[in-house]
Wavefront OBJ file of the C-alpha trace (Angstrom):
o trace
v -20.736 111.657 162.602
v -23.383 112.176 165.365
v -26.083 115.340 165.700
v -23.443 117.193 167.545
v -20.924 117.294 164.458
v -23.584 117.536 161.911
v -25.001 120.689 163.384
v -21.517 122.335 163.970
v -20.663 121.631 159.777
v -23.863 123.027 159.137
v -23.538 125.696 161.033
v -20.059 125.879 159.795
v -21.119 126.542 155.935
v -22.630 129.099 157.461
v -26.788 127.401 157.250
v -29.205 128.807 159.341
v -27.247 132.466 159.877
v -27.117 135.595 158.073
v -23.907 136.229 155.536
v -23.980 139.871 155.552
v -24.589 139.741 151.675
v -24.562 143.371 150.801
v -28.841 143.110 149.580
v -31.512 144.620 152.387
v -33.571 142.155 154.135
v -31.325 139.685 154.524
v -33.362 137.310 157.067
v -31.721 135.271 160.248
v -33.053 131.553 159.572
v -31.590 129.921 162.313
v -35.480 128.990 163.126
v -35.216 126.621 160.003
v -32.644 124.596 161.258
v -32.717 121.792 164.069
v -30.704 122.448 167.191
v -28.699 119.632 168.365
v -31.013 119.294 171.391
v -34.601 119.464 169.364
v -32.673 116.832 166.800
v -34.037 112.992 166.945
v -32.795 110.684 164.894
v -35.411 110.941 161.958
v -34.900 114.529 161.869
v -30.414 113.626 161.424
v -31.251 111.410 159.246
v -33.702 113.550 156.761
v -31.299 116.191 157.004
v -28.551 113.887 155.922
v -29.692 113.903 152.901
v -31.337 117.733 152.579
v -34.419 117.262 153.393
v -36.211 118.297 156.783
v -34.151 121.452 156.846
v -34.152 125.074 155.207
v -31.140 127.445 153.818
v -31.391 130.252 151.182
v -30.045 129.792 148.000
v -27.600 132.276 149.226
v -26.176 130.207 151.830
v -25.946 126.986 150.048
v -23.995 128.672 147.441
v -21.261 130.634 149.891
v -21.011 127.656 151.233
v -20.667 125.567 147.658
v -17.801 127.961 147.454
v -15.896 127.109 149.644
v -15.909 123.820 149.246
v -14.298 124.085 145.630
v -12.328 127.078 145.856
v -9.662 124.656 147.823
v -11.909 125.343 151.874
v -11.883 129.532 151.878
v -15.512 130.749 152.908
v -15.268 134.809 151.755
v -18.131 136.615 152.716
v -20.435 136.843 149.927
v -21.219 140.448 147.526
v -23.419 141.274 144.871
v -20.747 142.667 142.992
v -16.878 142.943 143.124
v -16.449 146.074 141.651
v -18.384 149.382 140.633
v -17.387 150.674 137.189
v -18.451 154.609 135.897
v -19.413 154.607 131.815
v -14.963 154.968 130.998
v -14.948 151.832 132.647
v -12.936 153.292 135.667
v -13.154 151.654 138.859
v -15.219 153.820 141.409
v -15.450 151.058 143.937
v -14.142 147.332 144.565
v -14.902 145.429 147.069
v -12.557 143.435 149.045
v -12.577 139.840 149.748
v -13.204 139.379 153.616
v -12.216 135.936 154.857
v -14.752 134.722 157.320
v -13.451 131.121 158.021
v -12.199 127.946 156.564
v -14.419 124.538 156.234
v -12.099 122.171 154.371
v -8.887 121.517 153.152
v -7.368 121.878 150.276
v -7.077 117.985 149.646
v -10.420 117.758 150.211
v -11.676 120.556 147.892
v -9.713 118.818 145.214
v -11.400 115.371 145.965
v -14.718 117.042 146.035
v -13.917 118.427 143.006
v -12.665 115.212 141.029
v -15.893 113.690 142.345
v -18.682 116.369 141.188
v -16.417 116.541 137.692
v -17.933 112.857 137.543
v -21.013 113.606 138.764
v -21.363 115.934 135.297
v -19.230 113.668 132.893
v -20.927 110.777 133.716
v -23.101 110.506 136.528
v -26.301 112.022 137.474
v -26.106 115.187 136.128
v -24.594 114.905 132.410
v -27.474 116.631 131.554
v -25.542 120.063 132.667
v -22.553 119.385 130.470
v -21.625 122.219 128.388
v -19.021 120.570 125.506
v -15.846 122.681 125.490
v -15.631 123.029 128.840
v -14.767 121.028 132.318
v -17.950 121.386 134.548
v -18.538 120.122 138.156
v -21.761 120.089 139.945
v -24.646 118.325 142.220
v -27.916 117.576 142.035
v -30.705 117.483 144.427
v -33.685 116.213 144.823
v -35.858 116.854 147.973
v -39.822 116.226 149.004
v -42.195 119.052 150.044
v -44.055 118.052 153.375
v -46.298 116.038 153.678
v -44.271 113.541 152.737
v -46.139 111.379 150.108
v -47.988 114.052 148.231
v -45.633 113.807 144.988
v -44.799 117.386 145.401
v -40.506 117.764 145.059
v -38.054 120.387 144.489
v -35.549 119.555 142.662
v -31.706 121.809 142.032
v -28.320 121.649 140.260
v -25.506 123.605 141.385
v -22.765 123.654 139.382
v -19.459 125.072 138.533
v -16.664 125.751 136.039
v -14.352 124.777 135.067
v -13.245 122.092 137.445
v -9.501 123.080 137.232
v -9.932 126.672 138.375
v -13.568 127.744 139.306
v -14.834 130.911 138.322
v -18.218 130.861 138.223
v -21.701 128.952 140.123
v -25.076 128.940 138.640
v -28.061 127.065 141.206
v -31.036 126.638 139.795
v -34.120 125.279 141.985
v -37.370 123.999 140.532
v -40.215 123.944 142.610
v -42.954 121.544 141.981
v -42.104 121.180 138.133
v -45.320 120.958 136.067
v -44.432 117.567 135.019
v -46.091 114.201 136.078
v -42.143 113.152 137.351
v -41.486 116.096 139.422
v -38.546 114.288 141.365
v -36.570 114.608 138.213
v -33.130 117.092 138.594
v -33.018 116.717 134.765
v -35.285 120.404 134.579
v -32.969 122.334 137.127
v -29.699 120.808 134.956
v -31.321 121.974 131.546
v -31.498 125.659 132.994
v -28.014 125.653 134.456
v -26.497 124.590 130.770
v -28.649 127.037 129.372
v -27.313 129.811 131.788
v -23.179 128.091 131.155
v -23.696 127.921 127.326
v -23.899 131.627 127.457
v -21.434 132.685 129.885
v -18.525 130.673 129.412
v -17.632 131.611 126.220
v -18.139 134.843 127.601
l 1 2 3 4 5 6 7 8 9 10 11 12 13 14 15 16 17 18 19 20 21 22 23 24 25 26 27 28 29 30 31 32 33 34 35 36 37 38 39 40 41 42 43 44 45 46 47 48 49 50 51 52 53 54 55 56 57 58 59 60 61 62 63 64 65 66 67 68 69 70 71 72 73 74 75 76 77 78 79 80 81 82 83 84 85 86 87 88 89 90 91 92 93 94 95 96 97 98 99 100 101 102 103 104 105 106 107 108 109 110 111 112 113 114 115 116 117 118 119 120 121 122 123 124 125 126 127 128 129 130 131 132 133 134 135 136 137 138 139 140 141 142 143 144 145 146 147 148 149 150 151 152 153 154 155 156 157 158 159 160 161 162 163 164 165 166 167 168 169 170 171 172 173 174 175 176 177 178 179 180 181 182 183 184 185 186 187 188 189 190 191 192 193 194 195 196 197 198 199
């Protein structure tokens, strides 16, 4: 798609930008992203498969959530509501729509692709029996390339039909011989979902 469209999409999904989450000290990560004028063909190639740039986990989850919710990018928040000890709502966060990222039909197609990833693809380890799930694995070499150091990740969502929960795990330089194995992150996500989904 070329570097102009690629960097435009990174911006649409909020990579390199503050998300506005209600946590103190969120940093501006624009310096961790390539600008169009600085992006060489090799940078575009490595960025295209998720290496050679950085984003925060909050940026990734926020962009990912828009892919699975029909294409709506909301400002992320830590909690939906605050209640007192009796369960009465003290305050509630109203969702703030920031932008549209993809069409509903594209969102639906992506959910089905990621469902296939969990049911018969590279992420079968993450599957919790009895629940529909989707997700995407990630494996990134750490710089300098060729040193055998990796970040592995898995981001999953459930249920596929009407997503309610996203869980994202990253393992930096796993303490195993073959670090380039996303199964390690999938196992963490599966443990979390095993507890979360029945609830």
